[in-house]
Structures are given as C-alpha cells and as structure tokens.
N, C-alpha and C positions, 0 to 999 in steps of 0.2 A: 619288849623287843624279849618274844621267847624265841632264845637261840638255839633249843634243842628242835628247831621246827625247818632249820639248816640242813638244806642238802649238800652232797662235795659239790654240786654246779654252782650251788648259792653261796659257797665260800669261796670259789674261785671267781667267781663274777663279782665279787665284793670287795671296794679297791683298797679300802683299810686292811682287809685279811692278807692281802697283796703286799702291802706296804709293810707289815706284821713280818712275814713270810721272809724278805728282803730286807729289814731291820733298817726301813731308809726313813720311819718317819717317827722316833720315840713317842709322840704321843698315841697313837696307833698299836706300836708294841708293846705300853701299856696297855691300853685298852682290850687286849685279846689276849694276855695275859690274866689280867681279872676275870676277863666272862670265863677263861676254863677255869678258872680256880672257882668260879660261883656255879659253872655247868661242867662238871666234870665226866658226863655223860659222852660229850662231845669230841673230848679227847681222840676216840678212835676216828672219828671223819674226819678232823684236822688233821689226823697223822696221814688219812689217804691222801686228803687234798693235799698235803707238804708234800708227798710223793711223786705224783702227777704234777706240781706246779716245778720241780728240781728236776722232773722230765724236760716239761718244754723248755725251762731255761739254758739246760746243759750247754746250749750251743746259741745261744743269745736270747735278748728279749720277747716273747712272742708275741702277734699281734693277739689281743686279747679276746675279741670275741672272735676270729676265726679260728686260734685253738682250742677256747672254752669249745664252741661245736665239734671238733674235732674228741677231745677227751667226752663228752656227752655219747657220741657211737660208740666210743668202748665203752663206756659205761654202759648204755643201753644191750651192748651187746653180751656183755657179761651178765646183765639181769636176766636178759632173754633164755640163755643157756640155764642161769641158776634155778630161772622157774621148771625147765624141763625136769631137774634133777629134784625141785621137791611135788613132782606127781608121784603117782601109785608106782615103782620101779624097784627090779631087785637088787642086790646088792651090786649085782656084777650088772647089773647098767648104769647102778650108782654109779661104779668105780668109771665108766665110759666114758659118762656124761659128764666128771669130775675133770677126766685125762682132755677132756674135748673144750671144757672148760679155760684148762690153763692153757692148751696149745693155741686156743683163738683170741684170747687176752696178750700171748707173749707175741703172736703175728702183728697183733692190730697194735701192740706197742712198739715193736721194729718199724712197722709200718710209718707210722706218728713220729720217730724218733728222727728215719731217713727224712721224713716232708722238712721236718725244722730243723734238723741240719741242713735243708738245700734253703731253706727261706734267712734262714739265719746267715750264711753266708752270702745270701746274697740283696742282705738289708744294705739301704742305704748307708756308708760309711756316717754320715754327720748324725743318722738318725741311731746309729749303735754308739755312738758319744754321746748322744742323750740319752738313753737306756741305761747306761752304762749304773749299776748299785753304789751306793754309798760307801762302800768297803773295798771299792774297786779306785779309790783319791787317797791320799794322805797329804796331811797340810804341808803346804810349802812357806807360806809367809801369811801373817796379818799384821796389822796396823793398829792401831789406836785411834780417838778423836784426834781429826787435826795431823796427824802423823803423815808423813810421805817415809816410803823405802824403797829404795832400787832393789831387784830379786834378777840373779842370774841364774836362768833353766839348764838345766846337764847338757843341752844341744848348742846353746850359748845365746841363745835368746834372751832380753833381757825385758822384764817388766816392770815399769814406775807406777806402784801399788799406791792408791789415794787413800785418806782418814777413812777408818771404818769400813775396811772391805779385808776380805779374807782371800788367799788365793791356793787351792789346791792342783794337785798332782796327778796324772792316773799313774797306777803301781807300773803299767807297761810303757811309760812315758819313754819317746825315743828309740823303743823296736821295731816297729811299725809303721807308728802314725803318732803325732805327739798332739793328746789331750789335755787341757787344763780346764780348771771350772773355779769360776770367780762369782764373787760375792761381794758388789759393790763395785768400785772400778780403778781401771788399769789403762793403761797404755804401755803396748803391745811392739816390741820392735824385733820381730824374725826373722831369724838366721836362714838363710836359704837352701833347704834342703826337697827338691821335688819328689822323691822319693818317700817322703814320709811328710803328709798334708798335717801342720799344724790348726788344731782345732780350738778354741774357745769357746766351751758352756758358759751361756749367762742366761739365767732362768730359763723359760722354753725357747730359746735360740742359738743354734749355734755359726758361730764365724769363721769360715777355713780360708788358709793364705799357706802359699809355699814360703816369700819373702817378702815383708813387706811392713808397714807399721801404722798400727790403727790405736782409737781408742776405743772400748770399751763402758757403757756407764749402766749399771743394772740397781742405781740407788734410789730414783727413786719408784713411787709404788704403781705399779700398773704400765711403767713402762720402759724400756730396754734402747739405748742407742749405741750405732757405733759409728763413728767418725773416721774416714780415711787419710791420710796424711800422704805414703807413697805406695805403690804397688799396687796390686789388686785383691779384692778379697769378696768372696762370698757368703750372705749372712741367707740363713733360711730358718724359718720360723717351724717349729715342731708340736703337732697337735696330732693326739690319738695314734702317737708312736709312726705317723706320716709326715713326711715334708708338705707342708700345707702354703705356704707363701715362701718367696724366694725372690732376693735382689743382688746383681752385680754393680759395688761401687769402682769407680774409678775417683784418684784423686781430687780432694776437695768434695768430695760426696760424702754424705752422712744418711741413712734412713733410721728411723724413729719404728719400734715395735710395741703394738700397743693391745691390752689384753682384749679389749672392746671392740676394734676395728682394723682395718687393712694397713701393710705396711706405708709409713708416707719417707718415701726418697723425696732428696732435696740438697742443695747446692749452699757449702757453710766457706767461709774465708779460714784458710788454711792457719792463719795466724792466730786461729781462738785456741790451734793445740799447742802450739809454740808458748801463746799467756799461759797456758793451761801449766806447762810443765817447767815453766819459770816463774809461776805465781804471780806475774802480773795482770794484777783487777785493774779496770778503769770505769768508774761509774759517771755517769751524766745525769744527771735528775732523778735518781733511780729510788722510787718508792719501796716499802718495805717488803713486797713479794718480790721484786726485783733484786734485792739484797740478799733475801733468806735463797735465791733461786743459784745464784752466781756463787754463795759462799758454801752451799752445798756442792755444787758443780766443781769447784776447785779445793777445798777443804775435805769433800765428805761427810760435814756435819749438816745436821736439820736443827732448824731455830726453832724454837717456839715462842709466842710472844704470847706471856703471861694476861697483858693488858693491850691498848692501842692510845696513839698518841691522839689529842687533839685534832691536829692537822696532819695531811696527810705527810711523809718524809717524802724531798727531794733533794737526796745526797748526793753531791759530787765531787769527786777525787779520785786520785790516781795510788796503789800502793805496789811496792815493788820484791818478790821476794821475802815477803815478811812470814810469820807465825802467826796462825789462826785469834789467839790471843792479844797479838798487837793491833791487829786491823780491826778486832771487834771496841778494844781499848778507843781505836781513832773513832769509830761511828757512833760509838756510846755515848763518849764526850760531846760530839757535836751534836748528836740528835737525844740528850740527854734520858739514856737508859741503864741500867746496870743490868750485868749476867752473868748466871754459874750456870756450872757444867752438872747434869745429873744423867746416870744413864745415859751415857752417850750420844745428848741432847745438852742442846746450849738452850737456857731458858732467859728471854729477857723480860725486864721489868718498867716500862716507863716512868720517868718520878712524873709527881701528880696529873700524868696525863696532857702532859704539855708538851710544844715544841722549843 
C-alpha cells in the first residue's frame, strides 16, 4: 500500500491510525511508527491529523463518521481559500487572503469545538465509559491461572476476581462516577451510592448498577454474560459509539451478549452464583465439553485436550472449595488422563486413548 497517497481525511478514517494516536493497541502503534520510518514525507500530514484528532477528543470521544464530516468541511474551506491565494494576486491581496484564511479556519475550529463540547457532554454515560482510553485506567488487580482474589475498591465495593483475570480501575473512580474494566470474570458487590453510578466495562458491554451484586464473565470467546444476584442492573451493548442493545435484569436473570447475534436474556438458579463463590462443583454424567466449561466457569482456566478418549466421558462427582489442581487430580485419576499447565492453559492427555 502506498501510504504517501493518504490524505488527512484518510488517516482520520483509519481505525488503526486512531488506535496509534490513542495508544490503545500496541500492534497499531508499532505499525504506524514503522510506517513513519519508511515514509518520512507522511509526517506532516500525520501531525495535522493528530492536531485535528486532539481537538475532537478534547471533550470526549467523537462519533467518527459525523465529526470526520465536520473536519472535512473545515479542510474544504481551508483549501478553497488557499486556491484563491494561488491565483494571480498582488502582495496586498495575498496578505488579505492569508488573513482571511486564518480567520476562517479559526472560526470553523471554534464552531467545531463548541459542537463537540455539546456532543461530548450529552454522550450517554455508558458510551463515554466504554470509549475511555487505555490511559484512563490503572491496574487494580490480576490473578494467575486457577487463582482467586478478593479486591476492595475505594468506594467500599468488593470484587471476587476469578483466575486468569484482570481488573482495571478508572483514574477518576469515585469522583463523579465509578468505572472499572474487567478482562475475565468477577463477582461484584457494589456499595450503594445513587449519585455515583457503578459501571463495569467488559468487551463491548457496559453493566450499570447503583447498589447490587452480580457476576460478569468475559472469559469465553465471542460471549459475555452477566448474572444478577441482588438489586437491578442494566446491560448495554455498545456498537460504533452508540448503544446498540439493552436489557434490564432482575434477581435470578442473566443475559448473554454475543458478537454475532442479539442479546439472550433468561432465568437461572441463583444457587449457581453461590456455588461459584464457594467453588462447589457438581457433575452428573458430564462429558468432556461439560467438564471443560465448568472448570472455565469456576476457575477461569481453559482446558485443551491433546487427544480424545476412546469412549465418551460420563463423570459424576461433587467437589467443595478445592484447588484446581486437586479437582484435576480427581477427574484425571478416574478418567485416566495426565495434565500440565503451559501459557495459562491446561493441556490434558488421555492414556492410550482409553477410559
């Protein structure tokens, strides 16, 4: 691709370039740093695009499509006046047009900033939370494979963080609102504060509560689930800087958010949350996939079978508050497999492919 053909508008329409400016994706940052080394003549346009982008995000993340159109209008007006300057003019005419150019761009910029200030302050709070840049957060806690950790937040809320999970907290947490971001799974018990909504960002969803308890799981690929134990929460799916879908949950209700279809709201047994918190596991003629799903849910571990048993598993048993290795030892002994942990995954090997 010939990046020298990129205009300022092209740069601002490129998602990877915006990620580079926001430093929200290391791969995109590396990509554009490499491009600027290979195409030094592009630096001037990149600087202009970066300036315009910083103006847009000064009061909140813009709606890219709408605000790019506004930027293009600024650029078009700028180019229109510049074309007048390039005509056969006297020095005094040139100075006049130059002053006119500066004035026009200044006026258009002021108008654009005012519009964006209004839009930013009227952006739904969940969209604003979802749109917060990576630098807006700081690490609160993280867990290793199979580990559990209870985290106390500054507002008095608590989070039980499951294995292989990360909890980030917004740098302005508990000022006007309370925003956290989770990768993995956690159970939240939110301290009541009607003046400061508590929002959990997970993938492309935002769960909002005032004082309640619920579990959020983003461990599975292409699926995020929210299970409500007490109180009431709203779960919103954010798409293209807008609220795409929303569900309100009552106790005993859950919603699953998929990347490929609509939200799925259903009932569940609240004892599932109690069992999750206390790590009580019950299997009844469980096959391999059911065992893998349960261990992912309770311990946050992904299991990869390097081979398959000759016969389908039908494991029955109960385990209470056990370490993940103890659980794997029991299941492995009965079903004749060994296991090893590598790169945050558990690999199991069935002996001679027999049960």
